[in-house]
Structure formats: C-alpha cells, structure tokens
mmCIF file of the N, C-alpha and C atoms, coordinates in Angstrom:
data_MODEL
# 
_entry.id   MODEL 
# 
loop_
_atom_site.group_PDB 
_atom_site.id 
_atom_site.type_symbol 
_atom_site.label_atom_id 
_atom_site.label_alt_id 
_atom_site.label_comp_id 
_atom_site.label_asym_id 
_atom_site.label_entity_id 
_atom_site.label_seq_id 
_atom_site.pdbx_PDB_ins_code 
_atom_site.Cartn_x 
_atom_site.Cartn_y 
_atom_site.Cartn_z 
_atom_site.occupancy 
_atom_site.B_iso_or_equiv 
_atom_site.pdbx_formal_charge 
_atom_site.auth_seq_id 
_atom_site.auth_comp_id 
_atom_site.auth_asym_id 
_atom_site.auth_atom_id 
_atom_site.pdbx_PDB_model_num 
ATOM 1   N N  . MET A 1 1  ? 42.414 -80.707  132.062 1.00 0.00 ? 1  MET A N  1 
ATOM 2   C CA . MET A 1 1  ? 43.167 -81.896  131.233 1.00 0.00 ? 1  MET A CA 1 
ATOM 3   C C  . MET A 1 1  ? 42.191 -83.048  131.227 1.00 0.00 ? 1  MET A C  1 
ATOM 4   N N  . ASP A 1 2  ? 42.351 -83.713  130.223 1.00 0.00 ? 2  ASP A N  1 
ATOM 5   C CA . ASP A 1 2  ? 41.504 -84.415  129.513 1.00 0.00 ? 2  ASP A CA 1 
ATOM 6   C C  . ASP A 1 2  ? 41.881 -86.128  129.740 1.00 0.00 ? 2  ASP A C  1 
ATOM 7   N N  . GLY A 1 3  ? 40.863 -86.773  129.452 1.00 0.00 ? 3  GLY A N  1 
ATOM 8   C CA . GLY A 1 3  ? 41.159 -88.282  130.021 1.00 0.00 ? 3  GLY A CA 1 
ATOM 9   C C  . GLY A 1 3  ? 42.850 -89.054  129.395 1.00 0.00 ? 3  GLY A C  1 
ATOM 10  N N  . TYR A 1 4  ? 42.685 -88.304  128.169 1.00 0.00 ? 4  TYR A N  1 
ATOM 11  C CA . TYR A 1 4  ? 44.746 -88.570  128.012 1.00 0.00 ? 4  TYR A CA 1 
ATOM 12  C C  . TYR A 1 4  ? 45.616 -88.418  128.160 1.00 0.00 ? 4  TYR A C  1 
ATOM 13  N N  . GLU A 1 5  ? 45.483 -87.315  129.088 1.00 0.00 ? 5  GLU A N  1 
ATOM 14  C CA . GLU A 1 5  ? 46.236 -86.682  129.698 1.00 0.00 ? 5  GLU A CA 1 
ATOM 15  C C  . GLU A 1 5  ? 46.523 -87.024  130.808 1.00 0.00 ? 5  GLU A C  1 
ATOM 16  N N  . GLY A 1 6  ? 44.867 -87.208  131.132 1.00 0.00 ? 6  GLY A N  1 
ATOM 17  C CA . GLY A 1 6  ? 45.189 -88.120  132.906 1.00 0.00 ? 6  GLY A CA 1 
ATOM 18  C C  . GLY A 1 6  ? 45.648 -89.634  133.006 1.00 0.00 ? 6  GLY A C  1 
ATOM 19  N N  . CYS A 1 7  ? 45.686 -90.223  131.404 1.00 0.00 ? 7  CYS A N  1 
ATOM 20  C CA . CYS A 1 7  ? 45.911 -91.414  131.509 1.00 0.00 ? 7  CYS A CA 1 
ATOM 21  C C  . CYS A 1 7  ? 47.239 -91.588  131.362 1.00 0.00 ? 7  CYS A C  1 
ATOM 22  N N  . TYR A 1 8  ? 47.467 -90.793  130.731 1.00 0.00 ? 8  TYR A N  1 
ATOM 23  C CA . TYR A 1 8  ? 49.669 -90.131  130.035 1.00 0.00 ? 8  TYR A CA 1 
ATOM 24  C C  . TYR A 1 8  ? 50.387 -90.221  131.653 1.00 0.00 ? 8  TYR A C  1 
ATOM 25  N N  . ARG A 1 9  ? 49.671 -89.511  132.296 1.00 0.00 ? 9  ARG A N  1 
ATOM 26  C CA . ARG A 1 9  ? 50.220 -88.936  133.563 1.00 0.00 ? 9  ARG A CA 1 
ATOM 27  C C  . ARG A 1 9  ? 50.258 -90.427  134.224 1.00 0.00 ? 9  ARG A C  1 
ATOM 28  N N  . LEU A 1 10 ? 49.283 -90.764  134.857 1.00 0.00 ? 10 LEU A N  1 
ATOM 29  C CA . LEU A 1 10 ? 49.202 -92.402  135.387 1.00 0.00 ? 10 LEU A CA 1 
ATOM 30  C C  . LEU A 1 10 ? 50.011 -93.331  134.960 1.00 0.00 ? 10 LEU A C  1 
ATOM 31  N N  . LYS A 1 11 ? 50.235 -93.833  133.668 1.00 0.00 ? 11 LYS A N  1 
ATOM 32  C CA . LYS A 1 11 ? 51.327 -93.966  133.028 1.00 0.00 ? 11 LYS A CA 1 
ATOM 33  C C  . LYS A 1 11 ? 52.645 -93.596  133.436 1.00 0.00 ? 11 LYS A C  1 
ATOM 34  N N  . ALA A 1 12 ? 53.270 -92.451  133.330 1.00 0.00 ? 12 ALA A N  1 
ATOM 35  C CA . ALA A 1 12 ? 54.479 -92.065  133.701 1.00 0.00 ? 12 ALA A CA 1 
ATOM 36  C C  . ALA A 1 12 ? 54.374 -92.293  135.002 1.00 0.00 ? 12 ALA A C  1 
ATOM 37  N N  . ASN A 1 13 ? 54.000 -92.399  135.756 1.00 0.00 ? 13 ASN A N  1 
ATOM 38  C CA . ASN A 1 13 ? 53.899 -92.476  137.539 1.00 0.00 ? 13 ASN A CA 1 
ATOM 39  C C  . ASN A 1 13 ? 54.659 -94.187  137.656 1.00 0.00 ? 13 ASN A C  1 
ATOM 40  N N  . PRO A 1 14 ? 55.656 -94.515  138.098 1.00 0.00 ? 14 PRO A N  1 
ATOM 41  C CA . PRO A 1 14 ? 56.008 -95.894  138.183 1.00 0.00 ? 14 PRO A CA 1 
ATOM 42  C C  . PRO A 1 14 ? 55.097 -96.670  139.397 1.00 0.00 ? 14 PRO A C  1 
ATOM 43  N N  . GLU A 1 15 ? 54.566 -96.085  140.280 1.00 0.00 ? 15 GLU A N  1 
ATOM 44  C CA . GLU A 1 15 ? 53.723 -96.093  141.248 1.00 0.00 ? 15 GLU A CA 1 
ATOM 45  C C  . GLU A 1 15 ? 52.518 -96.769  140.721 1.00 0.00 ? 15 GLU A C  1 
ATOM 46  N N  . LEU A 1 16 ? 52.218 -96.252  139.684 1.00 0.00 ? 16 LEU A N  1 
ATOM 47  C CA . LEU A 1 16 ? 50.834 -96.575  138.934 1.00 0.00 ? 16 LEU A CA 1 
ATOM 48  C C  . LEU A 1 16 ? 50.259 -97.226  137.554 1.00 0.00 ? 16 LEU A C  1 
ATOM 49  N N  . ALA A 1 17 ? 51.555 -97.626  136.945 1.00 0.00 ? 17 ALA A N  1 
ATOM 50  C CA . ALA A 1 17 ? 52.048 -97.518  135.957 1.00 0.00 ? 17 ALA A CA 1 
ATOM 51  C C  . ALA A 1 17 ? 51.382 -98.454  135.269 1.00 0.00 ? 17 ALA A C  1 
ATOM 52  N N  . ALA A 1 18 ? 50.977 -100.052 136.285 1.00 0.00 ? 18 ALA A N  1 
ATOM 53  C CA . ALA A 1 18 ? 49.997 -101.454 136.348 1.00 0.00 ? 18 ALA A CA 1 
ATOM 54  C C  . ALA A 1 18 ? 49.065 -100.888 136.525 1.00 0.00 ? 18 ALA A C  1 
ATOM 55  N N  . VAL A 1 19 ? 48.238 -99.853  136.741 1.00 0.00 ? 19 VAL A N  1 
ATOM 56  C CA . VAL A 1 19 ? 46.643 -99.847  136.500 1.00 0.00 ? 19 VAL A CA 1 
ATOM 57  C C  . VAL A 1 19 ? 46.326 -100.043 135.380 1.00 0.00 ? 19 VAL A C  1 
ATOM 58  N N  . PRO A 1 20 ? 45.215 -100.775 135.451 1.00 0.00 ? 20 PRO A N  1 
ATOM 59  C CA . PRO A 1 20 ? 44.742 -100.729 133.882 1.00 0.00 ? 20 PRO A CA 1 
ATOM 60  C C  . PRO A 1 20 ? 43.709 -99.558  133.906 1.00 0.00 ? 20 PRO A C  1 
ATOM 61  N N  . ILE A 1 21 ? 43.779 -98.813  132.497 1.00 0.00 ? 21 ILE A N  1 
ATOM 62  C CA . ILE A 1 21 ? 42.910 -97.307  132.555 1.00 0.00 ? 21 ILE A CA 1 
ATOM 63  C C  . ILE A 1 21 ? 41.812 -97.869  131.241 1.00 0.00 ? 21 ILE A C  1 
ATOM 64  N N  . ILE A 1 22 ? 40.583 -97.964  132.090 1.00 0.00 ? 22 ILE A N  1 
ATOM 65  C CA . ILE A 1 22 ? 39.385 -98.418  130.690 1.00 0.00 ? 22 ILE A CA 1 
ATOM 66  C C  . ILE A 1 22 ? 38.708 -97.297  130.244 1.00 0.00 ? 22 ILE A C  1 
ATOM 67  N N  . PHE A 1 23 ? 39.179 -96.664  129.307 1.00 0.00 ? 23 PHE A N  1 
ATOM 68  C CA . PHE A 1 23 ? 38.405 -95.597  128.479 1.00 0.00 ? 23 PHE A CA 1 
ATOM 69  C C  . PHE A 1 23 ? 36.851 -95.809  128.101 1.00 0.00 ? 23 PHE A C  1 
ATOM 70  N N  . VAL A 1 24 ? 35.896 -94.516  128.125 1.00 0.00 ? 24 VAL A N  1 
ATOM 71  C CA . VAL A 1 24 ? 34.567 -95.241  128.607 1.00 0.00 ? 24 VAL A CA 1 
ATOM 72  C C  . VAL A 1 24 ? 34.292 -93.735  126.879 1.00 0.00 ? 24 VAL A C  1 
ATOM 73  N N  . PHE A 1 25 ? 33.775 -94.036  126.240 1.00 0.00 ? 25 PHE A N  1 
ATOM 74  C CA . PHE A 1 25 ? 33.852 -93.326  124.935 1.00 0.00 ? 25 PHE A CA 1 
ATOM 75  C C  . PHE A 1 25 ? 31.853 -93.282  124.487 1.00 0.00 ? 25 PHE A C  1 
ATOM 76  N N  . ALA A 1 26 ? 31.743 -91.620  124.282 1.00 0.00 ? 26 ALA A N  1 
ATOM 77  C CA . ALA A 1 26 ? 30.785 -91.623  123.639 1.00 0.00 ? 26 ALA A CA 1 
ATOM 78  C C  . ALA A 1 26 ? 30.079 -91.916  122.119 1.00 0.00 ? 26 ALA A C  1 
ATOM 79  N N  . ASN A 1 27 ? 30.999 -92.247  121.569 1.00 0.00 ? 27 ASN A N  1 
ATOM 80  C CA . ASN A 1 27 ? 30.934 -92.580  120.337 1.00 0.00 ? 27 ASN A CA 1 
ATOM 81  C C  . ASN A 1 27 ? 31.944 -93.415  119.826 1.00 0.00 ? 27 ASN A C  1 
ATOM 82  N N  . ALA A 1 28 ? 31.787 -94.030  118.228 1.00 0.00 ? 28 ALA A N  1 
ATOM 83  C CA . ALA A 1 28 ? 32.635 -95.342  117.975 1.00 0.00 ? 28 ALA A CA 1 
ATOM 84  C C  . ALA A 1 28 ? 34.026 -94.783  117.259 1.00 0.00 ? 28 ALA A C  1 
ATOM 85  N N  . ILE A 1 29 ? 34.537 -93.791  117.025 1.00 0.00 ? 29 ILE A N  1 
ATOM 86  C CA . ILE A 1 29 ? 35.151 -93.278  116.122 1.00 0.00 ? 29 ILE A CA 1 
ATOM 87  C C  . ILE A 1 29 ? 36.380 -93.439  116.412 1.00 0.00 ? 29 ILE A C  1 
ATOM 88  N N  . GLU A 1 30 ? 37.410 -94.606  115.769 1.00 0.00 ? 30 GLU A N  1 
ATOM 89  C CA . GLU A 1 30 ? 38.644 -95.243  115.425 1.00 0.00 ? 30 GLU A CA 1 
ATOM 90  C C  . GLU A 1 30 ? 39.429 -94.580  115.738 1.00 0.00 ? 30 GLU A C  1 
ATOM 91  N N  . PRO A 1 31 ? 40.192 -93.335  114.953 1.00 0.00 ? 31 PRO A N  1 
ATOM 92  C CA . PRO A 1 31 ? 40.951 -92.268  115.949 1.00 0.00 ? 31 PRO A CA 1 
ATOM 93  C C  . PRO A 1 31 ? 41.123 -92.004  117.404 1.00 0.00 ? 31 PRO A C  1 
ATOM 94  N N  . THR A 1 32 ? 39.999 -92.012  117.672 1.00 0.00 ? 32 THR A N  1 
ATOM 95  C CA . THR A 1 32 ? 39.812 -91.407  119.050 1.00 0.00 ? 32 THR A CA 1 
ATOM 96  C C  . THR A 1 32 ? 40.108 -92.912  119.881 1.00 0.00 ? 32 THR A C  1 
ATOM 97  N N  . HIS A 1 33 ? 40.016 -93.609  119.908 1.00 0.00 ? 33 HIS A N  1 
ATOM 98  C CA . HIS A 1 33 ? 40.188 -95.304  120.332 1.00 0.00 ? 33 HIS A CA 1 
ATOM 99  C C  . HIS A 1 33 ? 41.619 -95.453  119.869 1.00 0.00 ? 33 HIS A C  1 
ATOM 100 N N  . GLN A 1 34 ? 42.444 -95.224  118.871 1.00 0.00 ? 34 GLN A N  1 
ATOM 101 C CA . GLN A 1 34 ? 43.851 -95.242  118.650 1.00 0.00 ? 34 GLN A CA 1 
ATOM 102 C C  . GLN A 1 34 ? 44.357 -94.382  119.751 1.00 0.00 ? 34 GLN A C  1 
ATOM 103 N N  . LYS A 1 35 ? 44.118 -93.423  120.024 1.00 0.00 ? 35 LYS A N  1 
ATOM 104 C CA . LYS A 1 35 ? 44.924 -92.193  120.834 1.00 0.00 ? 35 LYS A CA 1 
ATOM 105 C C  . LYS A 1 35 ? 44.603 -92.570  121.800 1.00 0.00 ? 35 LYS A C  1 
ATOM 106 N N  . ALA A 1 36 ? 43.620 -93.425  122.522 1.00 0.00 ? 36 ALA A N  1 
ATOM 107 C CA . ALA A 1 36 ? 43.234 -94.474  123.716 1.00 0.00 ? 36 ALA A CA 1 
ATOM 108 C C  . ALA A 1 36 ? 44.840 -95.459  124.346 1.00 0.00 ? 36 ALA A C  1 
ATOM 109 N N  . TYR A 1 37 ? 44.975 -95.901  123.230 1.00 0.00 ? 37 TYR A N  1 
ATOM 110 C CA . TYR A 1 37 ? 45.932 -97.328  123.359 1.00 0.00 ? 37 TYR A CA 1 
ATOM 111 C C  . TYR A 1 37 ? 46.937 -96.886  123.128 1.00 0.00 ? 37 TYR A C  1 
ATOM 112 N N  . GLU A 1 38 ? 47.608 -95.136  122.492 1.00 0.00 ? 38 GLU A N  1 
ATOM 113 C CA . GLU A 1 38 ? 49.030 -94.823  122.872 1.00 0.00 ? 38 GLU A CA 1 
ATOM 114 C C  . GLU A 1 38 ? 49.341 -94.310  123.692 1.00 0.00 ? 38 GLU A C  1 
ATOM 115 N N  . VAL A 1 39 ? 48.409 -94.029  124.398 1.00 0.00 ? 39 VAL A N  1 
ATOM 116 C CA . VAL A 1 39 ? 48.668 -92.969  126.377 1.00 0.00 ? 39 VAL A CA 1 
ATOM 117 C C  . VAL A 1 39 ? 48.612 -94.094  126.883 1.00 0.00 ? 39 VAL A C  1 
ATOM 118 N N  . GLY A 1 40 ? 48.356 -94.988  126.690 1.00 0.00 ? 40 GLY A N  1 
ATOM 119 C CA . GLY A 1 40 ? 48.708 -96.324  127.720 1.00 0.00 ? 40 GLY A CA 1 
ATOM 120 C C  . GLY A 1 40 ? 47.210 -97.181  127.819 1.00 0.00 ? 40 GLY A C  1 
ATOM 121 N N  . GLY A 1 41 ? 46.254 -96.818  127.551 1.00 0.00 ? 41 GLY A N  1 
ATOM 122 C CA . GLY A 1 41 ? 44.654 -97.339  127.600 1.00 0.00 ? 41 GLY A CA 1 
ATOM 123 C C  . GLY A 1 41 ? 44.737 -99.125  127.591 1.00 0.00 ? 41 GLY A C  1 
ATOM 124 N N  . ALA A 1 42 ? 44.008 -99.558  128.396 1.00 0.00 ? 42 ALA A N  1 
ATOM 125 C CA . ALA A 1 42 ? 44.033 -100.876 128.326 1.00 0.00 ? 42 ALA A CA 1 
ATOM 126 C C  . ALA A 1 42 ? 42.767 -101.824 127.562 1.00 0.00 ? 42 ALA A C  1 
ATOM 127 N N  . VAL A 1 43 ? 41.808 -101.021 127.445 1.00 0.00 ? 43 VAL A N  1 
ATOM 128 C CA . VAL A 1 43 ? 40.308 -101.366 126.568 1.00 0.00 ? 43 VAL A CA 1 
ATOM 129 C C  . VAL A 1 43 ? 39.567 -99.751  126.775 1.00 0.00 ? 43 VAL A C  1 
ATOM 130 N N  . PHE A 1 44 ? 38.890 -100.100 125.691 1.00 0.00 ? 44 PHE A N  1 
ATOM 131 C CA . PHE A 1 44 ? 37.588 -98.665  125.865 1.00 0.00 ? 44 PHE A CA 1 
ATOM 132 C C  . PHE A 1 44 ? 36.592 -99.703  125.312 1.00 0.00 ? 44 PHE A C  1 
ATOM 133 N N  . ILE A 1 45 ? 35.448 -98.939  125.953 1.00 0.00 ? 45 ILE A N  1 
ATOM 134 C CA . ILE A 1 45 ? 34.274 -99.235  125.517 1.00 0.00 ? 45 ILE A CA 1 
ATOM 135 C C  . ILE A 1 45 ? 33.412 -98.182  125.197 1.00 0.00 ? 45 ILE A C  1 
ATOM 136 N N  . SER A 1 46 ? 32.014 -98.312  124.766 1.00 0.00 ? 46 SER A N  1 
ATOM 137 C CA . SER A 1 46 ? 31.316 -96.795  124.510 1.00 0.00 ? 46 SER A CA 1 
ATOM 138 C C  . SER A 1 46 ? 29.921 -97.004  125.602 1.00 0.00 ? 46 SER A C  1 
ATOM 139 N N  . ARG A 1 47 ? 29.591 -95.967  125.762 1.00 0.00 ? 47 ARG A N  1 
ATOM 140 C CA . ARG A 1 47 ? 28.510 -95.664  127.001 1.00 0.00 ? 47 ARG A CA 1 
ATOM 141 C C  . ARG A 1 47 ? 27.560 -96.296  126.663 1.00 0.00 ? 47 ARG A C  1 
ATOM 142 N N  . LEU A 1 48 ? 26.750 -96.643  125.314 1.00 0.00 ? 48 LEU A N  1 
ATOM 143 C CA . LEU A 1 48 ? 26.167 -97.706  124.570 1.00 0.00 ? 48 LEU A CA 1 
ATOM 144 C C  . LEU A 1 48 ? 26.237 -98.721  124.923 1.00 0.00 ? 48 LEU A C  1 
ATOM 145 N N  . TYR A 1 49 ? 27.272 -99.450  125.630 1.00 0.00 ? 49 TYR A N  1 
ATOM 146 C CA . TYR A 1 49 ? 27.550 -101.018 125.709 1.00 0.00 ? 49 TYR A CA 1 
ATOM 147 C C  . TYR A 1 49 ? 26.061 -101.279 127.405 1.00 0.00 ? 49 TYR A C  1 
ATOM 148 N N  . GLU A 1 50 ? 25.514 -102.223 126.558 1.00 0.00 ? 50 GLU A N  1 
ATOM 149 C CA . GLU A 1 50 ? 24.578 -103.314 127.551 1.00 0.00 ? 50 GLU A CA 1 
ATOM 150 C C  . GLU A 1 50 ? 25.589 -103.027 129.135 1.00 0.00 ? 50 GLU A C  1 
ATOM 151 N N  . PRO A 1 51 ? 25.281 -103.671 130.250 1.00 0.00 ? 51 PRO A N  1 
ATOM 152 C CA . PRO A 1 51 ? 25.720 -103.525 131.264 1.00 0.00 ? 51 PRO A CA 1 
ATOM 153 C C  . PRO A 1 51 ? 26.897 -104.962 131.280 1.00 0.00 ? 51 PRO A C  1 
ATOM 154 N N  . LYS A 1 52 ? 26.119 -105.917 130.953 1.00 0.00 ? 52 LYS A N  1 
ATOM 155 C CA . LYS A 1 52 ? 26.790 -107.204 130.777 1.00 0.00 ? 52 LYS A CA 1 
ATOM 156 C C  . LYS A 1 52 ? 28.185 -107.432 129.679 1.00 0.00 ? 52 LYS A C  1 
ATOM 157 N N  . ASN A 1 53 ? 28.245 -106.555 129.085 1.00 0.00 ? 53 ASN A N  1 
ATOM 158 C CA . ASN A 1 53 ? 29.021 -106.424 128.226 1.00 0.00 ? 53 ASN A CA 1 
ATOM 159 C C  . ASN A 1 53 ? 30.245 -105.435 129.006 1.00 0.00 ? 53 ASN A C  1 
ATOM 160 N N  . ILE A 1 54 ? 30.305 -104.185 129.743 1.00 0.00 ? 54 ILE A N  1 
ATOM 161 C CA . ILE A 1 54 ? 30.567 -103.348 130.491 1.00 0.00 ? 54 ILE A CA 1 
ATOM 162 C C  . ILE A 1 54 ? 31.392 -104.644 131.526 1.00 0.00 ? 54 ILE A C  1 
ATOM 163 N N  . LEU A 1 55 ? 31.064 -105.204 131.609 1.00 0.00 ? 55 LEU A N  1 
ATOM 164 C CA . LEU A 1 55 ? 31.357 -106.408 132.875 1.00 0.00 ? 55 LEU A CA 1 
ATOM 165 C C  . LEU A 1 55 ? 32.610 -107.050 132.187 1.00 0.00 ? 55 LEU A C  1 
ATOM 166 N N  . ASP A 1 56 ? 31.890 -107.637 131.036 1.00 0.00 ? 56 ASP A N  1 
ATOM 167 C CA . ASP A 1 56 ? 32.624 -108.316 130.316 1.00 0.00 ? 56 ASP A CA 1 
ATOM 168 C C  . ASP A 1 56 ? 34.612 -107.770 129.909 1.00 0.00 ? 56 ASP A C  1 
ATOM 169 N N  . ALA A 1 57 ? 34.358 -106.271 129.287 1.00 0.00 ? 57 ALA A N  1 
ATOM 170 C CA . ALA A 1 57 ? 35.593 -105.519 129.593 1.00 0.00 ? 57 ALA A CA 1 
ATOM 171 C C  . ALA A 1 57 ? 36.022 -105.589 130.779 1.00 0.00 ? 57 ALA A C  1 
ATOM 172 N N  . ILE A 1 58 ? 35.561 -104.983 131.845 1.00 0.00 ? 58 ILE A N  1 
ATOM 173 C CA . ILE A 1 58 ? 36.460 -105.021 133.241 1.00 0.00 ? 58 ILE A CA 1 
ATOM 174 C C  . ILE A 1 58 ? 37.041 -106.330 133.392 1.00 0.00 ? 58 ILE A C  1 
ATOM 175 N N  . GLU A 1 59 ? 36.538 -107.236 133.200 1.00 0.00 ? 59 GLU A N  1 
ATOM 176 C CA . GLU A 1 59 ? 36.770 -108.551 133.778 1.00 0.00 ? 59 GLU A CA 1 
ATOM 177 C C  . GLU A 1 59 ? 38.257 -109.000 132.245 1.00 0.00 ? 59 GLU A C  1 
ATOM 178 N N  . SER A 1 60 ? 37.972 -108.564 131.590 1.00 0.00 ? 60 SER A N  1 
ATOM 179 C CA . SER A 1 60 ? 39.005 -109.013 130.336 1.00 0.00 ? 60 SER A CA 1 
ATOM 180 C C  . SER A 1 60 ? 40.208 -108.061 130.961 1.00 0.00 ? 60 SER A C  1 
ATOM 181 N N  . VAL A 1 61 ? 40.095 -106.883 131.167 1.00 0.00 ? 61 VAL A N  1 
ATOM 182 C CA . VAL A 1 61 ? 41.577 -106.548 131.998 1.00 0.00 ? 61 VAL A CA 1 
ATOM 183 C C  . VAL A 1 61 ? 42.018 -106.584 132.754 1.00 0.00 ? 61 VAL A C  1 
ATOM 184 N N  . VAL A 1 62 ? 40.907 -107.431 134.185 1.00 0.00 ? 62 VAL A N  1 
ATOM 185 C CA . VAL A 1 62 ? 41.453 -107.782 134.777 1.00 0.00 ? 62 VAL A CA 1 
ATOM 186 C C  . VAL A 1 62 ? 42.560 -109.484 134.779 1.00 0.00 ? 62 VAL A C  1 
ATOM 187 N N  . ILE A 1 63 ? 41.729 -109.771 133.896 1.00 0.00 ? 63 ILE A N  1 
ATOM 188 C CA . ILE A 1 63 ? 42.206 -111.147 133.585 1.00 0.00 ? 63 ILE A CA 1 
ATOM 189 C C  . ILE A 1 63 ? 43.714 -111.012 133.099 1.00 0.00 ? 63 ILE A C  1 
ATOM 190 N N  . GLN A 1 64 ? 43.440 -110.106 132.147 1.00 0.00 ? 64 GLN A N  1 
ATOM 191 C CA . GLN A 1 64 ? 44.883 -110.272 131.050 1.00 0.00 ? 64 GLN A CA 1 
ATOM 192 C C  . GLN A 1 64 ? 45.863 -109.187 131.874 1.00 0.00 ? 64 GLN A C  1 
ATOM 193 N N  . GLY A 1 65 ? 45.788 -108.489 132.968 1.00 0.00 ? 65 GLY A N  1 
ATOM 194 C CA . GLY A 1 65 ? 46.246 -107.906 133.778 1.00 0.00 ? 65 GLY A CA 1 
ATOM 195 C C  . GLY A 1 65 ? 46.904 -106.569 133.173 1.00 0.00 ? 65 GLY A C  1 
ATOM 196 N N  . GLY A 1 66 ? 46.133 -105.958 132.785 1.00 0.00 ? 66 GLY A N  1 
ATOM 197 C CA . GLY A 1 66 ? 45.868 -104.708 132.024 1.00 0.00 ? 66 GLY A CA 1 
ATOM 198 C C  . GLY A 1 66 ? 46.501 -104.402 130.992 1.00 0.00 ? 66 GLY A C  1 
# 
C-alpha cells in the first residue's frame, strides 16, 4: 500500500474521514500533487521545505479544518 491508497482508505472510513492528511513529497512534480488531492489529501509539502514552512502547512490544515 502506498500513501495514496492509505489516504483513500482513511477517507473512506466515516470515523476517520475528517482527519486531514498531509502528503510529504521528495519532488515537485505537479501530477503527483494532483493525485494527492484526488484521494483526499489536505495539503502537500516537499521534503526540501524549511521547518518553518512545514509548521505553516500544518497550521493551515488545522485552521482550515482539513
């Protein structure tokens, strides 16, 4: 199972569907990010982000409610 399948399964479970999923990618390929959104991902970040940017992404998901 990859991250897309895991996200899809979490979103299919009514008890877990509201949990925001943050995808972390090693690259910046746009079609990859689109797939993350299609399976229910809330936001994506690159592993190359600075720690402050990662915290900002997490805060945006919490504030927006996933």
